N, CA, C and O atoms as a GROMACS GRO file, in nm:
protein
  480
    1MET      N    1   3.171  -1.476   0.817
    1MET     CA    2   3.068  -1.479   0.684
    1MET      C    3   3.108  -1.390   0.601
    1MET      O    4   3.164  -1.289   0.642
    2THR      N    5   3.087  -1.410   0.482
    2THR     CA    6   3.144  -1.312   0.343
    2THR      C    7   3.041  -1.318   0.225
    2THR      O    8   2.989  -1.424   0.189
    3SER      N    9   3.017  -1.204   0.171
    3SER     CA   10   2.922  -1.191   0.079
    3SER      C   11   2.982  -1.107  -0.029
    3SER      O   12   3.072  -1.026  -0.006
    4ARG      N   13   2.923  -1.132  -0.165
    4ARG     CA   14   2.991  -1.026  -0.251
    4ARG      C   15   2.847  -0.947  -0.338
    4ARG      O   16   2.726  -0.969  -0.350
    5PHE      N   17   2.957  -0.833  -0.392
    5PHE     CA   18   2.851  -0.798  -0.505
    5PHE      C   19   2.911  -0.708  -0.584
    5PHE      O   20   3.030  -0.693  -0.556
    6GLU      N   21   2.870  -0.640  -0.677
    6GLU     CA   22   2.906  -0.559  -0.816
    6GLU      C   23   2.858  -0.455  -0.812
    6GLU      O   24   2.737  -0.470  -0.830
    7ALA      N   25   2.892  -0.321  -0.794
    7ALA     CA   26   2.852  -0.226  -0.784
    7ALA      C   27   2.899  -0.092  -0.828
    7ALA      O   28   3.022  -0.090  -0.837
    8ALA      N   29   2.849   0.005  -0.855
    8ALA     CA   30   2.908   0.142  -0.920
    8ALA      C   31   2.900   0.266  -0.825
    8ALA      O   32   2.799   0.294  -0.759
    9HIS      N   33   3.012   0.336  -0.824
    9HIS     CA   34   2.988   0.443  -0.679
    9HIS      C   35   3.092   0.564  -0.750
    9HIS      O   36   3.170   0.532  -0.839
   10ASN      N   37   3.082   0.692  -0.704
   10ASN     CA   38   3.183   0.765  -0.728
   10ASN      C   39   3.156   0.863  -0.587
   10ASN      O   40   3.043   0.896  -0.553
   11LEU      N   41   3.281   0.905  -0.511
   11LEU     CA   42   3.284   0.976  -0.389
   11LEU      C   43   3.233   1.122  -0.473
   11LEU      O   44   3.276   1.181  -0.572
   12VAL      N   45   3.124   1.145  -0.381
   12VAL     CA   46   3.094   1.291  -0.423
   12VAL      C   47   3.182   1.410  -0.357
   12VAL      O   48   3.233   1.509  -0.410
   13ASP      N   49   3.183   1.370  -0.235
   13ASP     CA   50   3.283   1.495  -0.149
   13ASP      C   51   3.428   1.443  -0.135
   13ASP      O   52   3.472   1.353  -0.063
   14TYR      N   53   3.487   1.518  -0.221
   14TYR     CA   54   3.618   1.427  -0.265
   14TYR      C   55   3.742   1.553  -0.299
   14TYR      O   56   3.714   1.648  -0.373
   15PRO      N   57   3.849   1.542  -0.248
   15PRO     CA   58   3.917   1.667  -0.276
   15PRO      C   59   3.959   1.673  -0.450
   15PRO      O   60   4.012   1.584  -0.518
   16GLY      N   61   3.921   1.792  -0.485
   16GLY     CA   62   3.898   1.819  -0.640
   16GLY      C   63   3.788   1.809  -0.679
   16GLY      O   64   3.776   1.815  -0.801
   17GLY      N   65   3.660   1.788  -0.595
   17GLY     CA   66   3.562   1.774  -0.655
   17GLY      C   67   3.518   1.595  -0.678
   17GLY      O   68   3.594   1.500  -0.657
   18PRO      N   69   3.387   1.588  -0.723
   18PRO     CA   70   3.324   1.444  -0.736
   18PRO      C   71   3.493   1.364  -0.804
   18PRO      O   72   3.590   1.422  -0.853
   19GLU      N   73   3.472   1.230  -0.781
   19GLU     CA   74   3.571   1.112  -0.807
   19GLU      C   75   3.474   1.113  -0.965
   19GLU      O   76   3.366   1.170  -0.977
   20PRO      N   77   3.544   1.035  -1.073
   20PRO     CA   78   3.445   0.942  -1.171
   20PRO      C   79   3.395   0.868  -1.139
   20PRO      O   80   3.443   0.803  -1.046
   21LEU      N   81   3.251   0.828  -1.203
   21LEU     CA   82   3.188   0.704  -1.179
   21LEU      C   83   3.271   0.616  -1.208
   21LEU      O   84   3.351   0.640  -1.298
   22HIS      N   85   3.275   0.468  -1.128
   22HIS     CA   86   3.361   0.361  -1.146
   22HIS      C   87   3.280   0.261  -1.037
   22HIS      O   88   3.194   0.279  -0.951
   23GLY      N   89   3.357   0.143  -1.090
   23GLY     CA   90   3.287  -0.024  -1.018
   23GLY      C   91   3.402  -0.106  -0.962
   23GLY      O   92   3.520  -0.122  -0.989
   24HIS      N   93   3.329  -0.144  -0.885
   24HIS     CA   94   3.427  -0.246  -0.831
   24HIS      C   95   3.356  -0.420  -0.773
   24HIS      O   96   3.239  -0.446  -0.746
   25SER      N   97   3.442  -0.487  -0.770
   25SER     CA   98   3.384  -0.597  -0.688
   25SER      C   99   3.419  -0.615  -0.533
   25SER      O  100   3.519  -0.609  -0.461
   26TYR      N  101   3.297  -0.638  -0.521
   26TYR     CA  102   3.306  -0.594  -0.346
   26TYR      C  103   3.298  -0.728  -0.271
   26TYR      O  104   3.223  -0.819  -0.304
   27LYS      N  105   3.377  -0.731  -0.175
   27LYS     CA  106   3.342  -0.864  -0.074
   27LYS      C  107   3.338  -0.785   0.042
   27LYS      O  108   3.413  -0.691   0.070
   28VAL      N  109   3.194  -0.855   0.146
   28VAL     CA  110   3.209  -0.825   0.250
   28VAL      C  111   3.235  -0.887   0.347
   28VAL      O  112   3.144  -0.970   0.343
   29GLU      N  113   3.316  -0.920   0.469
   29GLU     CA  114   3.296  -1.003   0.539
   29GLU      C  115   3.265  -0.939   0.712
   29GLU      O  116   3.292  -0.834   0.770
   30ALA      N  117   3.215  -1.029   0.739
   30ALA     CA  118   3.123  -0.967   0.885
   30ALA      C  119   3.176  -1.069   0.994
   30ALA      O  120   3.181  -1.189   0.968
   31VAL      N  121   3.214  -1.020   1.114
   31VAL     CA  122   3.267  -1.103   1.202
   31VAL      C  123   3.144  -1.096   1.316
   31VAL      O  124   3.073  -0.995   1.320
   32LEU      N  125   3.126  -1.184   1.388
   32LEU     CA  126   3.046  -1.194   1.501
   32LEU      C  127   3.091  -1.227   1.636
   32LEU      O  128   3.193  -1.295   1.628
   33GLU      N  129   3.060  -1.209   1.741
   33GLU     CA  130   3.104  -1.245   1.900
   33GLU      C  131   2.958  -1.228   1.976
   33GLU      O  132   2.861  -1.153   1.961
   34SER      N  133   2.997  -1.347   2.074
   34SER     CA  134   2.943  -1.359   2.189
   34SER      C  135   2.962  -1.396   2.300
   34SER      O  136   3.021  -1.504   2.298
   35LYS      N  137   2.938  -1.356   2.413
   35LYS     CA  138   2.987  -1.430   2.549
   35LYS      C  139   2.910  -1.555   2.605
   35LYS      O  140   2.943  -1.608   2.711
   36ASP      N  141   2.790  -1.605   2.515
   36ASP     CA  142   2.742  -1.700   2.534
   36ASP      C  143   2.682  -1.741   2.474
   36ASP      O  144   2.615  -1.669   2.400
   37LEU      N  145   2.668  -1.914   2.467
   37LEU     CA  146   2.606  -1.994   2.342
   37LEU      C  147   2.475  -1.975   2.374
   37LEU      O  148   2.432  -1.916   2.473
   38GLN      N  149   2.404  -2.037   2.272
   38GLN     CA  150   2.270  -2.004   2.235
   38GLN      C  151   2.224  -2.152   2.248
   38GLN      O  152   2.298  -2.242   2.288
   39ARG      N  153   2.093  -2.170   2.210
   39ARG     CA  154   2.051  -2.308   2.153
   39ARG      C  155   2.086  -2.370   2.094
   39ARG      O  156   2.117  -2.330   1.981
   40TYR      N  157   2.105  -2.510   2.131
   40TYR     CA  158   2.226  -2.588   2.028
   40TYR      C  159   2.345  -2.569   2.057
   40TYR      O  160   2.428  -2.606   1.974
   41ASP      N  161   2.389  -2.509   2.179
   41ASP     CA  162   2.546  -2.480   2.178
   41ASP      C  163   2.577  -2.376   2.066
   41ASP      O  164   2.689  -2.393   2.019
   42LEU      N  165   2.520  -2.294   2.022
   42LEU     CA  166   2.575  -2.193   1.920
   42LEU      C  167   2.567  -2.041   1.961
   42LEU      O  168   2.489  -1.985   2.039
   43ALA      N  169   2.674  -1.988   1.882
   43ALA     CA  170   2.661  -1.829   1.935
   43ALA      C  171   2.567  -1.787   1.836
   43ALA      O  172   2.477  -1.716   1.882
   44VAL      N  173   2.558  -1.817   1.683
   44VAL     CA  174   2.470  -1.767   1.589
   44VAL      C  175   2.414  -1.919   1.505
   44VAL      O  176   2.452  -2.035   1.514
   45ASP      N  177   2.332  -1.870   1.442
   45ASP     CA  178   2.290  -1.965   1.340
   45ASP      C  179   2.362  -1.919   1.178
   45ASP      O  180   2.306  -1.837   1.106
   46PHE      N  181   2.476  -1.979   1.145
   46PHE     CA  182   2.529  -1.928   1.050
   46PHE      C  183   2.391  -1.905   0.887
   46PHE      O  184   2.383  -1.824   0.793
   47THR      N  185   2.347  -1.968   0.911
   47THR     CA  186   2.236  -1.997   0.750
   47THR      C  187   2.166  -1.923   0.788
   47THR      O  188   2.126  -1.872   0.683
   48VAL      N  189   2.102  -1.859   0.888
   48VAL     CA  190   1.995  -1.757   0.915
   48VAL      C  191   2.084  -1.619   0.876
   48VAL      O  192   2.043  -1.536   0.794
   49ALA      N  193   2.210  -1.608   0.947
   49ALA     CA  194   2.274  -1.512   0.954
   49ALA      C  195   2.358  -1.436   0.806
   49ALA      O  196   2.370  -1.318   0.773
   50GLN      N  197   2.409  -1.578   0.733
   50GLN     CA  198   2.436  -1.554   0.580
   50GLN      C  199   2.329  -1.494   0.522
   50GLN      O  200   2.354  -1.386   0.469
   51LYS      N  201   2.204  -1.537   0.517
   51LYS     CA  202   2.077  -1.517   0.442
   51LYS      C  203   2.081  -1.364   0.484
   51LYS      O  204   2.110  -1.286   0.394
   52ALA      N  205   2.060  -1.325   0.579
   52ALA     CA  206   2.068  -1.143   0.620
   52ALA      C  207   2.157  -1.074   0.552
   52ALA      O  208   2.131  -0.976   0.482
   53LEU      N  209   2.324  -1.150   0.581
   53LEU     CA  210   2.386  -1.061   0.502
   53LEU      C  211   2.394  -1.036   0.336
   53LEU      O  212   2.426  -0.934   0.274
   54ASP      N  213   2.342  -1.202   0.276
   54ASP     CA  214   2.364  -1.176   0.147
   54ASP      C  215   2.231  -1.083   0.170
   54ASP      O  216   2.280  -0.970   0.166
   55ALA      N  217   2.096  -1.066   0.190
   55ALA     CA  218   2.028  -0.971   0.152
   55ALA      C  219   2.059  -0.875   0.180
   55ALA      O  220   1.977  -0.802   0.124
   56ILE      N  221   2.140  -0.802   0.241
   56ILE     CA  222   2.216  -0.669   0.252
   56ILE      C  223   2.304  -0.597   0.142
   56ILE      O  224   2.327  -0.481   0.108
   57ALA      N  225   2.352  -0.763   0.093
   57ALA     CA  226   2.424  -0.750  -0.030
   57ALA      C  227   2.374  -0.728  -0.175
   57ALA      O  228   2.428  -0.693  -0.280
   58ALA      N  229   2.262  -0.758  -0.143
   58ALA     CA  230   2.173  -0.772  -0.319
   58ALA      C  231   2.116  -0.615  -0.289
   58ALA      O  232   2.052  -0.576  -0.387
   59GLU      N  233   2.120  -0.519  -0.185
   59GLU     CA  234   2.044  -0.425  -0.199
   59GLU      C  235   2.139  -0.326  -0.304
   59GLU      O  236   2.086  -0.239  -0.373
   60PHE      N  237   2.283  -0.351  -0.305
   60PHE     CA  238   2.366  -0.290  -0.390
   60PHE      C  239   2.411  -0.365  -0.512
   60PHE      O  240   2.472  -0.290  -0.588
   61ASP      N  241   2.404  -0.469  -0.551
   61ASP     CA  242   2.394  -0.565  -0.651
   61ASP      C  243   2.390  -0.492  -0.763
   61ASP      O  244   2.294  -0.415  -0.762
   62TYR      N  245   2.476  -0.484  -0.888
   62TYR     CA  246   2.459  -0.422  -0.985
   62TYR      C  247   2.363  -0.280  -0.994
   62TYR      O  248   2.273  -0.252  -1.072
   63LYS      N  249   2.415  -0.213  -0.894
   63LYS     CA  250   2.331  -0.069  -0.888
   63LYS      C  251   2.451   0.039  -0.839
   63LYS      O  252   2.557   0.016  -0.782
   64TYR      N  253   2.413   0.121  -0.869
   64TYR     CA  254   2.476   0.278  -0.832
   64TYR      C  255   2.465   0.298  -0.736
   64TYR      O  256   2.359   0.359  -0.722
   65ILE      N  257   2.545   0.276  -0.590
   65ILE     CA  258   2.543   0.299  -0.447
   65ILE      C  259   2.463   0.405  -0.397
   65ILE      O  260   2.376   0.407  -0.310
   66ASN      N  261   2.534   0.531  -0.503
   66ASN     CA  262   2.483   0.641  -0.456
   66ASN      C  263   2.348   0.673  -0.433
   66ASN      O  264   2.311   0.744  -0.339
   67GLU      N  265   2.259   0.611  -0.532
   67GLU     CA  266   2.174   0.634  -0.516
   67GLU      C  267   2.086   0.566  -0.400
   67GLU      O  268   1.968   0.597  -0.385
   68HIS      N  269   2.144   0.482  -0.328
   68HIS     CA  270   2.067   0.426  -0.219
   68HIS      C  271   2.019   0.534  -0.123
   68HIS      O  272   2.098   0.628  -0.125
   69SER      N  273   1.907   0.556  -0.029
   69SER     CA  274   1.873   0.636   0.042
   69SER      C  275   1.964   0.609   0.167
   69SER      O  276   1.948   0.704   0.242
   70TRP      N  277   2.047   0.524   0.217
   70TRP     CA  278   2.143   0.570   0.300
   70TRP      C  279   2.228   0.611   0.282
   70TRP      O  280   2.280   0.646   0.388
   71PHE      N  281   2.305   0.641   0.175
   71PHE     CA  282   2.400   0.726   0.137
   71PHE      C  283   2.348   0.909   0.058
   71PHE      O  284   2.413   0.989  -0.008
   72ALA      N  285   2.231   0.909   0.101
   72ALA     CA  286   2.188   1.055   0.016
   72ALA      C  287   2.252   1.130   0.078
   72ALA      O  288   2.232   1.237   0.020
   73LYS      N  289   2.353   1.157   0.202
   73LYS     CA  290   2.444   1.272   0.262
   73LYS      C  291   2.558   1.203   0.309
   73LYS      O  292   2.629   1.246   0.400
   74ARG      N  293   2.582   1.075   0.237
   74ARG     CA  294   2.698   1.026   0.293
   74ARG      C  295   2.782   0.982   0.153
   74ARG      O  296   2.741   0.954   0.040
   75ASN      N  297   2.907   0.988   0.205
   75ASN     CA  298   2.988   0.965   0.093
   75ASN      C  299   3.013   0.806   0.057
   75ASN      O  300   3.075   0.747   0.146
   76THR      N  301   2.969   0.705  -0.080
   76THR     CA  302   2.998   0.630  -0.086
   76THR      C  303   3.102   0.520  -0.036
   76THR      O  304   3.082   0.409  -0.085
   77SER      N  305   3.231   0.532   0.074
   77SER     CA  306   3.281   0.499   0.095
   77SER      C  307   3.315   0.378   0.108
   77SER      O  308   3.217   0.315   0.068
   78ALA      N  309   3.418   0.284   0.148
   78ALA     CA  310   3.411   0.133   0.190
   78ALA      C  311   3.406   0.145   0.306
   78ALA      O  312   3.374   0.049   0.376
   79GLU      N  313   3.442   0.295   0.369
   79GLU     CA  314   3.450   0.258   0.534
   79GLU      C  315   3.294   0.257   0.579
   79GLU      O  316   3.244   0.182   0.664
   80ASN      N  317   3.215   0.373   0.489
   80ASN     CA  318   3.031   0.364   0.544
   80ASN      C  319   2.975   0.243   0.477
   80ASN      O  320   2.882   0.180   0.526
   81LEU      N  321   3.041   0.208   0.351
   81LEU     CA  322   2.946   0.062   0.350
   81LEU      C  323   2.978  -0.052   0.465
   81LEU      O  324   2.907  -0.147   0.495
   82ALA      N  325   3.091  -0.019   0.514
   82ALA     CA  326   3.115  -0.139   0.619
   82ALA      C  327   3.012  -0.095   0.755
   82ALA      O  328   2.965  -0.180   0.831
   83ARG      N  329   2.995   0.008   0.764
   83ARG     CA  330   2.983   0.054   0.895
   83ARG      C  331   2.781   0.052   0.847
   83ARG      O  332   2.698   0.058   0.938
   84TYR      N  333   2.745   0.045   0.720
   84TYR     CA  334   2.573   0.025   0.711
   84TYR      C  335   2.583  -0.100   0.690
   84TYR      O  336   2.466  -0.139   0.696
   85PHE      N  337   2.653  -0.193   0.669
   85PHE     CA  338   2.665  -0.347   0.685
   85PHE      C  339   2.636  -0.363   0.829
   85PHE      O  340   2.521  -0.396   0.857
   86ALA      N  341   2.724  -0.343   0.928
   86ALA     CA  342   2.707  -0.381   1.053
   86ALA      C  343   2.594  -0.305   1.132
   86ALA      O  344   2.563  -0.341   1.246
   87GLU      N  345   2.535  -0.200   1.071
   87GLU     CA  346   2.452  -0.146   1.120
   87GLU      C  347   2.305  -0.242   1.125
   87GLU      O  348   2.237  -0.280   1.220
   88ARG      N  349   2.292  -0.262   0.984
   88ARG     CA  350   2.195  -0.383   0.928
   88ARG      C  351   2.185  -0.509   0.991
   88ARG      O  352   2.080  -0.568   1.012
   89LEU      N  353   2.324  -0.557   1.026
   89LEU     CA  354   2.333  -0.725   1.073
   89LEU      C  355   2.255  -0.670   1.196
   89LEU      O  356   2.146  -0.710   1.236
   90GLU      N  357   2.325  -0.576   1.243
   90GLU     CA  358   2.278  -0.540   1.432
   90GLU      C  359   2.117  -0.555   1.458
   90GLU      O  360   2.057  -0.617   1.546
   91THR      N  361   2.069  -0.478   1.353
   91THR     CA  362   1.908  -0.464   1.365
   91THR      C  363   1.858  -0.560   1.267
   91THR      O  364   1.770  -0.505   1.201
   92SER      N  365   1.873  -0.643   1.241
   92SER     CA  366   1.838  -0.754   1.144
   92SER      C  367   1.707  -0.838   1.227
   92SER      O  368   1.588  -0.863   1.203
   93GLY      N  369   1.803  -0.865   1.336
   93GLY     CA  370   1.671  -0.944   1.409
   93GLY      C  371   1.701  -1.097   1.396
   93GLY      O  372   1.608  -1.172   1.427
   94VAL      N  373   1.799  -1.145   1.360
   94VAL     CA  374   1.862  -1.258   1.330
   94VAL      C  375   1.958  -1.351   1.424
   94VAL      O  376   1.971  -1.472   1.437
   95LEU      N  377   2.039  -1.194   1.505
   95LEU     CA  378   2.186  -1.258   1.554
   95LEU      C  379   2.153  -1.293   1.688
   95LEU      O  380   2.236  -1.355   1.754
   96GLY      N  381   1.998  -1.248   1.757
   96GLY     CA  382   1.997  -1.341   1.890
   96GLY      C  383   2.083  -1.240   1.964
   96GLY      O  384   2.093  -1.133   1.903
   97TRP      N  385   2.154  -1.247   2.090
   97TRP     CA  386   2.247  -1.163   2.142
   97TRP      C  387   2.394  -1.186   2.112
   97TRP      O  388   2.474  -1.131   2.188
   98THR      N  389   2.434  -1.246   2.031
   98THR     CA  390   2.522  -1.207   1.922
   98THR      C  391   2.554  -1.093   1.884
   98THR      O  392   2.458  -1.030   1.839
   99GLU      N  393   2.685  -1.021   1.882
   99GLU     CA  394   2.713  -0.886   1.785
   99GLU      C  395   2.767  -0.926   1.689
   99GLU      O  396   2.797  -1.035   1.638
  100VAL      N  397   2.780  -0.779   1.661
  100VAL     CA  398   2.896  -0.775   1.498
  100VAL      C  399   2.999  -0.699   1.612
  100VAL      O  400   2.979  -0.613   1.698
  101ALA      N  401   3.131  -0.785   1.563
  101ALA     CA  402   3.275  -0.721   1.597
  101ALA      C  403   3.314  -0.613   1.528
  101ALA      O  404   3.343  -0.501   1.570
  102GLU      N  405   3.309  -0.678   1.364
  102GLU     CA  406   3.317  -0.588   1.305
  102GLU      C  407   3.292  -0.644   1.156
  102GLU      O  408   3.257  -0.760   1.134
  103VAL      N  409   3.319  -0.536   1.045
  103VAL     CA  410   3.263  -0.573   0.899
  103VAL      C  411   3.346  -0.499   0.814
  103VAL      O  412   3.355  -0.376   0.810
  104THR      N  413   3.417  -0.597   0.733
  104THR     CA  414   3.527  -0.532   0.644
  104THR      C  415   3.492  -0.562   0.515
  104THR      O  416   3.479  -0.673   0.464
  105VAL      N  417   3.478  -0.441   0.460
  105VAL     CA  418   3.441  -0.441   0.268
  105VAL      C  419   3.596  -0.427   0.219
  105VAL      O  420   3.690  -0.377   0.282
  106TRP      N  421   3.596  -0.482   0.098
  106TRP     CA  422   3.709  -0.476   0.034
  106TRP      C  423   3.671  -0.410  -0.079
  106TRP      O  424   3.551  -0.381  -0.080
  107GLU      N  425   3.729  -0.378  -0.168
  107GLU     CA  426   3.690  -0.276  -0.320
  107GLU      C  427   3.782  -0.321  -0.371
  107GLU      O  428   3.893  -0.269  -0.358
  108GLY      N  429   3.757  -0.452  -0.458
  108GLY     CA  430   3.848  -0.566  -0.554
  108GLY      C  431   3.924  -0.592  -0.427
  108GLY      O  432   3.888  -0.571  -0.311
  109PRO      N  433   4.094  -0.665  -0.495
  109PRO     CA  434   4.166  -0.787  -0.409
  109PRO      C  435   4.260  -0.645  -0.320
  109PRO      O  436   4.356  -0.669  -0.246
  110LYS      N  437   4.216  -0.520  -0.342
  110LYS     CA  438   4.345  -0.488  -0.281
  110LYS      C  439   4.372  -0.396  -0.159
  110LYS      O  440   4.470  -0.379  -0.088
  111ASN      N  441   4.220  -0.334  -0.165
  111ASN     CA  442   4.165  -0.203  -0.097
  111ASN      C  443   4.049  -0.263   0.045
  111ASN      O  444   3.947  -0.327   0.019
  112ARG      N  445   4.078  -0.238   0.148
  112ARG     CA  446   3.957  -0.273   0.207
  112ARG      C  447   3.979  -0.196   0.327
  112ARG      O  448   4.090  -0.166   0.372
  113ALA      N  449   3.822  -0.153   0.397
  113ALA     CA  450   3.824  -0.099   0.510
  113ALA      C  451   3.704  -0.172   0.618
  113ALA      O  452   3.603  -0.240   0.598
  114THR      N  453   3.768  -0.123   0.728
  114THR     CA  454   3.707  -0.233   0.871
  114THR      C  455   3.612  -0.108   0.955
  114THR      O  456   3.645   0.010   0.968
  115TRP      N  457   3.512  -0.161   0.994
  115TRP     CA  458   3.392  -0.076   1.062
  115TRP      C  459   3.377  -0.167   1.198
  115TRP      O  460   3.330  -0.279   1.180
  116GLN      N  461   3.412  -0.131   1.329
  116GLN     CA  462   3.378  -0.182   1.448
  116GLN      C  463   3.305  -0.109   1.480
  116GLN      O  464   3.328   0.008   1.452
  117PRO      N  465   3.204  -0.138   1.542
  117PRO     CA  466   3.082  -0.084   1.638
  117PRO      C  467   3.126  -0.028   1.743
  117PRO      O  468   3.229  -0.087   1.776
  118ASP      N  469   3.096   0.075   1.832
  118ASP     CA  470   3.106   0.124   1.927
  118ASP      C  471   3.056   0.046   2.045
  118ASP      O  472   2.935   0.055   2.064
  119LYS      N  473   3.109  -0.013   2.110
  119LYS     CA  474   3.042  -0.096   2.237
  119LYS      C  475   3.030  -0.020   2.356
  119LYS      O  476   2.956  -0.093   2.421
  120ARG      N  477   3.054   0.078   2.428
  120ARG     CA  478   3.056   0.141   2.512
  120ARG      C  479   2.966   0.110   2.586
  120ARG      O  480   2.949   0.170   2.692
   0.00000   0.00000   0.00000
């Protein structure tokens, strides 16, 4: 599943001080996994899961990510955004027993970071 959003941010905890405010065209890719199939021989209902992913992306669309409450004491890095999306999807209640395998956040067409939840 993928979703997109446009947003501004700047890393505050950064060598040499905060980096300048700038924006990105973000792309979020979520990979889901399941050991078993659910009703109708599906691991997950993509329509419902996609709506959840899009709703999370809408929290940031055309906004300043640093003002989001989850980032109050965190850098607004692609790594932390991927973690946020993974955690929100896991707790959304729409995945059934399907789990988030990984979330990748792209900052434009070249730079990306992937978060894989700890499944210990």
